[in-house]
Every structure is written in structure tokens, then in C-alpha cells.
N, C-alpha and C positions, 0 to 999 in steps of 0.2 A: 192866574189859571185861566186859558181860553175858554171865553162861553160853550163853545161847544163840548169841551172835555167836561166841564162842570155839568151840563145837562145830561151826557153819555151816563156819567157814575151814579147821578140821580136817578135815571131813570130805570139804572141796575140795581142799586143799591138805595132805594128809596131812604131816606133819615126818618125815623121814629114811626117807620111802618113796616109791617109784616113782608117779607122778602117776596117779589113776584113769583107767580110759579116758575115761569121761563127761566129765569136766573137759576132757583135753585136744581131746577131739571138738568140746565145748562152746566152750572158748575159743578154737580153732580158727576156729570159726565168727563168733563176733565180731571178730576179729580180722579176717579177710577182709572182710565187712563196712564195719568201719571205715575199713581202708584201702581199698575202693573209693570211698568215699563221700568221704574227704579228699583223695586224690588227684583224682577227678574236678571236686569244686566248687572247689578252689584253681587246677586248670588252667583250668577257667572264670572263675576269679575273675581268672585274669591274663591272657586275651585282654582283658576288660574294662579292667583296671586299665592294660595294653600301651596301648593303644586312646586310654586318656585323656591317658596321658602324652604318646604319641609324637604326638597331633595337635595337642596345645598346643604342642609344643617345635616342630613343623615349621610349625604354622599361627598360633599364637601362642592368647590367651584368647579374646580376641573379634574381630571384624570389622563394621566400619561399610560399608555397602552403600547403595546408594537403586534398585540393578537395572539401570542405566544408567553411561555412561561419565561423569565428574565430574571438572572442573580447581578450581583452588583447594585443592587438599588440603593447602597448607602451613599456615593459617590453621587448618583442622580438627584438623589435628595439634598445632599447639600450645594450641588449646583443649583436646583431652584430655590434654595431659600436663600442663597446668595442675592436672588435679585430684589429691586424694592418692591416688587409688585406682590409678591408672596408673605404670607404671615406665616405658612405652616406646610411639611409634606409628609405624610406616611405611606408605609407599605401596607397592601392588602391582597390578599386571595382569597378567591370564590370558588363556587361550586355549588353541587348537588348532594345530599348524603340521605340516607334512610336512619330515620331516628325511630326508636321502638321499645315503650315501656310494657311488660305483660305481655299480651296478644294486640296490643292496640300500633300499629306500623302509622309513618305519616312520613312525607318525602318533601323536607326543606330546604328553601338554599340556606346554604352556611358559609360565612366570610370568615377568615382569619386577620385579626387586626395586631397591632404592638398596641397594648395598652398605652402605653405614656404616650407615645407620637398621636393617637388618634382621640386622645383628648383636647390636642390642640387643634383638631377639625372637626369633631362633634363632639355636640356637649353631651357626651352618654350619663353623667351623673344625672342631669336632669330627666332621663328618659327613664332610668331606675325605679319601678313600683317596688317592687319586694327583694329582701338580701342586699346584698353589700358588694357594689363592683370591686372593691378592693379582694374580693375573693375569687376572684378569676384567677386560674392558671393552669396550666399543661393538661390537667387532669379534671377539668371543669367546664362549664360552659353557660351561655346569658340565653335563654329563649323569649322569644317574644310571648305576647300576653296571648294571643291567640290560639298558640300553639301549648300556653299552660291550660287554657279551658277546655283545649280538645282534647288532650290525652291527660287531662287532670292533676297535673304536674305541681309540685311546690319544692319552694327551696330545698337543696339538703336533698331530694330525690333524685335516682341513679337512672341512668338512659342508656341505651347501647347504639353504639352509631353504625350501620354500613355503607363502604363507599365503593365507589368505582374501582379504585385500586385491589377490591377483593376478588372482580370478576379477572382483571389482568393478570394476579398470581395464579388464579386457577389454571387458568390456559397454559401456564408456567408449568403445573403442577403441584402448587405450592398453595397452604391455605393460610390464610389470616383469618382471625378471630376478629368477632366483632370488638370497638373498640367500647370500653364501659367508663363514661364520665357522669361528674355529677352535676348538676344544676346548683350553680352560684347566685344566682339571680335573673328575677323577671324585669324585662323592659318593656316600654308602651310610647311610641311614639308620637299616636295622633295618624299616622299616615296609616290606613288598613291595609295596602299594598306590602308595607314592613312588617306590619304588627302581626299579621294575618301567618308567615309563613317563613320567619329567619330566625337561623339562631347564630350567636354571636362564639368563636373560641380563640384562642391565642393565635397567634401568626408559626409558633412553632407547633401546635397540633395541627393547624391545618396543613401546614408543610410536612408534616406525616402521613396525614390521612390520605392525602392524596398522591404523595411520593413526589414532593416538589425538590425535595431538596435544600437549596439555601434561596431559591426562585419565590419569585412573586408574580400575579398577574396585572397588578398597575401599581400605580401610584396615585393618592390621592391629592389634592393640593387644594390649601385654603388662599384664598386672596385679602387682601389689607382692606379694611373700608374704602368704600367709592371707587373700586377698581372694576372698571366692565370686565365680565368674563369674555366677550366675545375678542375686544382687542387683546386682554392678557392671552389670550390663547394664541393667537396669532404673532404675538412677540415670540412668546416660550416658548411656541414650534422651532425657533432659531434654534435653539439650544440641541436639540436632540435631531439626530439623522433620523431617515426611514431605516426602518419600518417603523419608526415611535410617533405615534399621533398624539397631540395635545387634543383632547376636547371637553367641550361645555357640556354642564349636566342639561344645559336645552336641548343638545342634539339625541341626549338617548330618551328624551322624553316630547318629541318634536309633534308625533304622531296625534300622541293625547291632547297635547294643548291646542294643535290643531284642531280639535272636534269642538272641544269646548269651543273655541274662537267664532267658529264656522257656526254650532248651538247658539250663540249668544246673538250672532247677525240674524239670524232666522229666527229667531222668536221675539227682536227687536221690530223686524218688518212684520210680523204677524199681530205683534200688540200694538203698533202702530196705527191698526185698524181699529180699534177700540178708541183710539183718540179722534180716526176719522168719524166716526160713527157719531160720536159726541158732538161734531163741527155740524154734524147735519141738523142735529137738535138746538144747536145754537141759531141758525142759519131760518130754519122755521119758524123759530120763537120772534127772532126779527123783521120776520115778513108779517106775522102776525102783530109787530109791533108799530110795524110802516102802516098797516091798512088802519091800525087804531089811532095813531096819533096823525091820519093825515092833515087834519085841520091845523094842528099843531103846528106841521111842515110848513102847511100855506103862510100860516102867521110869521114863521120864523124871516118866510122868503119876503115878505111883505114888508120886513123892518128893515131888510138890507141883506140879509144872510145869503153868500152864496153858495153855489151848488156841490164847492167843494166841502164849504164846512158841515154844510147839512150831513153829506156823505161821511164827515170827519165825525159826527156826533154819532152815528149808528155802527160806524164801523169801530169807534173805540170802545163801543158797548161789547163787541165781541172781544176786544183787545182786554178789557178789564176781569173778563169773565174767565180768558186764559190765565191772568195774572193773578188772581184769588182762586181758581183752581188748582193751578200749578204749585202756589205755595203751602196751600194745604196739602195736595197730594204729597208735597217733600214732606211734609211734617208727619202725617199718616205712617208714610213707608219708612221713616227713620225709627217711630215708635214699633210698627210691626217687626220690622228685623230686631229690633233688640230684645224682644222677647219671641225670636222662633225657633226658639228651644222648645220651649214651652209649647206653642203651638205645634210644631210636628211632633212632638209627643201624644200629645190629644188626637189628632189626624191618626198616626202609624197604631194606635190602639185601639183604634177603631175599624182601620182596612188592614192594620200588618203590612207586613214587606221591608220595615226597616233594615233588616242587615243585608237583604239583598240589594237594597237602593243602596245604602252605603257602601257596600263593597263593592258595586258598580263605579262610583266617583271616589274611593279609594279615601274616605274619611268617616272618619266614628260622629262627627258633628258638622252640621252645615254652615258653611265657611262664607263670612262677607267681606267685601272690598268695594269700598267706594273709590272710584274714578272722577275727578274733576271736568275729565274732557266731556265724560259720557252724561251726567249731570247739567252741563252746561247745555249739549247738543237735546238734551229732552227736554229742558227749560222753553229754548230758540223753538224746536220744533213745534211744542205743543201750544206757545204763546202764538206764534205764526197761521199755525193752523186754525185756532179759534177767531184771530183778526180777518182772515181770508173768509171764512164763515159768514161774517159779517159785512164781507165786500158787497156781493150781491144784491141783499134786500137794501143798503148803503145807497148804493148807485139807484137802484127803484124810487130812493126818498127824492134822491139828489137829482135826478129829473121831472119831479112831480112841479106843474106850474102854479103860480101862487093863486090864480083864479078858479081854476079848477079845485085846487086841493081846499079853499077856504069855501066850497059849494058843496064837499064832501057832508053825505050825511052819515 
């Protein structure tokens, strides 16, 4: 080990002694800055990652649409499933209805599915909280947990469905009565956007409710593991003539993901200021250390130490503070995120607003996802800033003349 590295470590972390005050404060500043960066970036990464997963799980990897109702979807499904990229495909119809029980109405999104085909795309069985998925038929429906809570519905209750088709028939002097349907099961995906306002019916029921005949609005596509959705969408587009279009789930959620990415970048630069503030404490502390150790610096110079070695000695003190502070910061960040739900529950119990916050971000829990690239950037930047913070005082130490340094009182 070079002597200047050994001296730098011993000055910063003396063996068998209490840590110097400047070391404690400098390391604490780096720890706090690292924690802030890791926690915030991991949470924002969690939101983006969770959206990717839950949207792909609930809607499939790709959609095939033409902007209108189309029939003959069985042939198109066969065409898709012949592709080596595709695991399965399923028809889907969707729209809005008014659901009412007693005097309590609500206007949810409704989706009509072919249950057997849908199970190959979406893990519906994993989402069922109450009831039995096998009970779903043309006279029943699945309701999300949010609707069940809002309308106080349970499995077996009956509800009335009103559709836009009723208004159309009224214009033709016909009267359609509301459709009476039974709650077969309650589902919950963990994605608030779906759980708050969605019901599911059979495809035949949806076609009757909207007067679609044998038509559907879209085909959901699940890709095989490891297949890139964007590349697959471009290749599968060749199977369909306009106006049919193959799109990824990312396209329908691009705006929301872009907002999260923008917030993440802004928070990164804002929180980086914490590390910069910590660097000033490191620089100030090392300036003080240079003044206190002026005679020691003169002694090193008189014994043959070069200016570069003396600069390295004090610069490495900043480096060692950065390494130790970053390491502790990472460890505390991972520990903090591991118990994040307990902390969040405690905070919201005091300030309130949990439902509004979770509703905005569309998740019932705070997601976290660690990206190795972000962690590497945080570590490199933090250690670099801490090292540069020691550069100015180390240059001052390296420029001291041996005779003047030894004369210093």
C-alpha cells in the first residue's frame, strides 16, 4: 500500500480512536445524499416497472385494432397464433355502461371477453378475491374491488346495466329495459386504474349490450417470453392490411410513462444538490486539516515526498469519505425501502391523503425497482464529487514549501 494512501486512511479513520468530527459530518452528508438519490430513483423506477408489468398482464403485450368494429376475428386469431412470436391471442370488446344497484349509480368501463381465450393472455384466476371465475356466464359479470366497495356489492348481488344502445333505440321509438346481471366474482389487480372502475362480462353479453353482432373492438396478443414487443409489433403488422394496426401497450401509456421519467430526472438533479452540499463540508474539513497538519506536511516534504504524493494523500481522504458514505448510504437505503409500507402507513396515518396519492399513481402499494445502471451512476457521481471536494485543499497542501511548513506554529 502506498504510504500516502495509508496516511489518508489513518487521518480519516484513525485506528483505536474516536472518529474525528469532520469525518463524522462528512460521511453523514454523503450518506444522506446517497440515500435520497437511491430511494427516490428506485421508487420512480418502481412506478415505471410496475406499469409495464401490470399493463402487460391486464391487457396483453400487443393490440390489433382498426378503429372500428370488425368481424371474422377467428381467422385473424389463427393468423396471429401461427406466428412463432405469439403465445396466444384473444378477442375483446370494450366501452362504458351505467351500473346501478338501488339508488346508487356508477359509470365504469366494461370489457367483454372470451373467458377461455382470455385466460391465456391475462392471469384472471390470480386476480379473483371473492367468488368463482367459473361462475361467469352471459347473465353475470366480474366487478373490480373499487366498485364493490363503492356500491357495497357482494358475490351473488344483482345489478342493472344501462348502455348507449338504449339511447339509440329510443331515437327509433324503441324501449330497451336495463340488463339485470349477477355478480359472479370480485377481482383486484393491484393497479388502481383498473381496480377502481372496471367490470368484465362475457363477449356475447358485451356484444348484446352494445349491439355489436358478431364483431369485436380489438384482439389482445400475448408474446412468447423474451420477445421484444416493439419489434414484434413491426413484424406482425405485415400480416394485416390497413386500417388494421398492431400497437404495443407502451403506446397507450406513453404519456404517463414519460411524466414519470421526467419527474425522475428532475428529482435526480434536485437531490444531487444534497451531495454537493456534503462536498462543501468535506472541503471545509480538509482545509482545516491542512492548516492543523502544516508541520506534518513539511516533514513529509523534507523526507522526500513529492507535491503529487501530498496532494494524493489529502485528495484520497475525500475519496475514502465518499466510498464509506456511499456504502453506508446504499445499505440504509435498501433497509429503508424494505420496510417502506410500514413507514408510509405511519406517515399517512398522521397527514392523511393516502387514497388520493395512490389514486394519482394508480397503485395500492408503493412499488420499488432497482436498476443497476442508476445505482452505478449514483455511486460514481457521489464518490467523484467527494474526491473533487478534497482536491482544492490537497493542492494547497501540495504547494506548501517544506521550510515554511516546518516553521509553522
